[in-house]
N, C-alpha and C positions, 0 to 999 in steps of 0.2 A: 503492498499500499503506498501508494507517494503523500508525502509529510508535507505541510510550512512552519516555517518556523515563526513561532511568536515572537511578541519583542524581549520577552524575560529567557528567552533562550531554547524554553521546550517546545515542542513540537506538537501540531495539530495532523493528523489524517485529513484527506481533501476529500475522501467520500464515507458517508456515515449513514447513520440513521434516524428519522424523524419519529416520533411520538405523538404529534398531535391528533386528537378525537381518542386517544387510547386513555383506554380505564374508565371509560363510560360504560359498558357495558360486563357485564358481570360473564356473559354465556361468551363471551369474545376472549375472556382475557387467557384461557389456553392455548387460541390461533395465535393472540400476540406476543405471549411469553414465546412461545414455539417459533416466532419469524424475526424475531430478535436472533433469539439463541443462534436461528442460521444465519443471519445476518453476521454476528460472532465469528462462524466458523470461515464463512466467507471471506471473512479479514476485515471485514466495516464494523471497526471497533471503535469508532464514533459514535458516542447514543445522544441525543438530544433530547432534553424535557422540560418540564419550569410547572411551579404551582402549580398555577393556571390551567391545565392540562386535564381536565377531571376532576378537578380540586384537588389534588393531592393524588389521582387514581392512576395519571400513568407514570408518577413513580413508583408508585408500587409496585407495576406490570416490570417496570425497569429495574426494578430491587431487584425483584425473584427471577428474570432473565438473567441476569448478573451473576447470581449467587454464586460463590467458588470460583470467581475467573474477574473480581476486581480486577485485579494487576493489569489484566488486560484489554481495560478497558477508559479508551478516554469518554469521561462522566461529564456532561454541561448537564445544568439546569441554570433558573431562569426565575427570578423575584415580583412578586409586581409593584407597581408602582406606588401602590398604596401602603406597600411594607416596607417601603427603602428606606423609612429613618434609621438614625442610627440604633437601636434597640428593637425596631423591626424587622432589619436584615437578619438580625443575630437572630432572631426566634424562627424568622422565614427557612433560614439554613438550616438549624438545628433540626425542624420539623423534614424538612426535603432530605435530611441527612439520614433519620431514623426511615422514611418511607424506603427510601432507595438501600437501606441495610450496608453502609460504608459511614466512614468518618470523615472521609473529605472528598470534595468535587477537584475537578482537573478544571472548570470553566465556569465561574459565577456570573451572571449577566442581569442588567438591568433591563427587565422587560419592551418598557419604555417609557419615557418621561411621564413623568406625573407632578403631583404638587410638594413633593419633598424636596428642596433646595441637592443640587448636585452633586455640590460639594463634602455635603452632611453623607448621602451616600456610596460615594467612592471612600469616605473616611471610613465609614465603618466596612466596604470591605478588605480595605487595607486591615485592620482590627483583624478579623476573618482569615485572612493570610497568617500575619503572623503569629496566631492562635494554631495555626496545621488544617484550618477548616475548609478553605482553598486553595487551591495552588495559583488558578491567574483568576484576574476578572476584567469582566467588561460588559458592554453593551447591546442593545438592540432594537432597529427602529429608530436610529439616531442619522439623522439628515447630516450635511457638509455643516451646520451654524451648529449644531447642536455639537458638531465633533469640534470643531474650532472651540466652542465654551466650554468643554470637556479637558481640553489639550491642554488651555490655559491654568485649570488646578495644580494644584500641585500633585496631586496623587495621579493626573492624567495622563502623565508621561508613561505612567504601566499601562492602560487600557490593551489587552490580549486580541481582544477580536470584535467585529461590527455586527450583528445579523442583521439582514433585510431582506425585503422581499426582493428577490431577481432571478429573471428568467429568459428566454426568447422576445416575450411580451412584455415584459416589466423590464426594459432595461433604461431607465433615466438615473442609476446612479453610473452610466458611465461617464455621461458628463459632467462633474465634479468629483463625485463624491470616492468613485472607484478608483480614479485615477490618486484622490490624497491619500487613502488607505495603503496604497500601493508601495507611494512615494516613503510612507513611515513605518513599514513594512508590518502594516493590522492586515492580519486577512481579514475578507470578507467572509462572512455564513450565511449562505444566501437561499434561502426557506421554500419552500412551495416550487418547489423546482419548475415544476410542472402546474403549476398555478393551483385553483383551491376548488371551486365551483366546480360539477359536472358541466355547466353550459363554458367556463371556461375554456375546463381541460377538452371538454370535444373543441374549441374555438381555435388552442393551440396545434393538439395534435391531427386536426384534420386538414391545417394546409397541404396543399398538395404538394411546396417543394420540399419541405418535412419528407413526407412521403418518398419521393427521388430520393434524397437524399438518405434514407433507410434502405430503399431500395440495390442502392449502387454497393451498401455493404451489409446485404442479408441480416438487416435489424427490425427493430420496430422503431417506432417515429416518438416513442417515449425515451428510447436509451439514444437515441440522437441526438433529442433535448439535453438530457442528459450528458453525456458526453461534449457537447457544445459549452456548459456551462464548466467543466473537467477541463476545460483546455484555458479555460479563463487564469492567466496571473495572478494568485493571490485570492483566490477563490475556492470555498468550501462548500460542498452542497452535502443537503441532508434530507431525501427522499423517504417518505414512509410507507411502509408497504406490509400488508399482515398476510397476502396469499402467497407462497414457498414460489411459487414460479416468479411472481414479479420481486422476490428478495432477489431472485439468482439475475433476473433480466438487469436489474437496476445495477450488481455488480460486474455485470458484463460491459455495460455502459463505461466502465472505468479502464478495459481492454479497446474498445472503441476509439475512445478520444485521441491517440494518436494517429489513430488511421483518417482521420478527417483533414481532408488537404483543403490547401484555395480556391478551388473551384466549389468545393462542397460550402464551405466558410461563405464566398461568395451568396452562391443561392439565397441561406440562409439569412443571408444581411439583407436582401433583394425583397426578400419576404416579410424580414423583420425586423426591419432598420433602426438603426441607433440609431440614439436623439440628437438632433440638429439645435437644440436649445435645452437650456437648462428645468427639470420641472420636478413639482413637488415631490419628496418620498413616498412611494407607493406604499400600505400599510393593508396587512391583513384582518 
């Protein structure tokens, strides 16, 4: 598995597993656990979750899936903005650790900006880091202005990642946010790499140009969309899958990525144009 360096010197895998919508239906739990374990077996050891997902249910699923394998996993979770005060971050992190059955997170993110001053949240992250409860900290759904504000704070220089919505359709970050993060060695974690709703996914995966590139490489449109992201410098992606076939297909996209040539990328750019101006950050 290819990795990217974090500002701390630690590394993060470029392809992982998302868990949004997991932990909401008890009857689906065995399949969700099995899917995550299969992904680990295939080398997708980055697992991303959040206290928001299933109100802790997804973290419980992850905790079961990684039991006995914690040392092999790069574990990411996120704190609600309303829990982002000094005391709130500590309590939220400890709850997450209990649900995940671990004593440390590899990366802890502020899920999005809320009413708590950013300086207070980052100070709380540093305390958790000093106590060994988290290894690195970062942010999610931060636009360029947010990153500039964060970088100006004493603790801002240690921000390890920014998790944002990024895919072939939502390419707005390429105008300024992605270059800014690249210049500073801050990986961008792309969530919803195949879009979110069924209608959005059909609009993405139904483009004839995507189908043409998939045909050239004996792949699926979804694999091409993931492979396109995996070719982007400084980008990590975290697709979610529950069906074993989808887990395997996601992993195969990593092998497809280096085979996407200039003609393929030009065809995709024609179908999904890069931004011609600055756009507000897309969010799910």
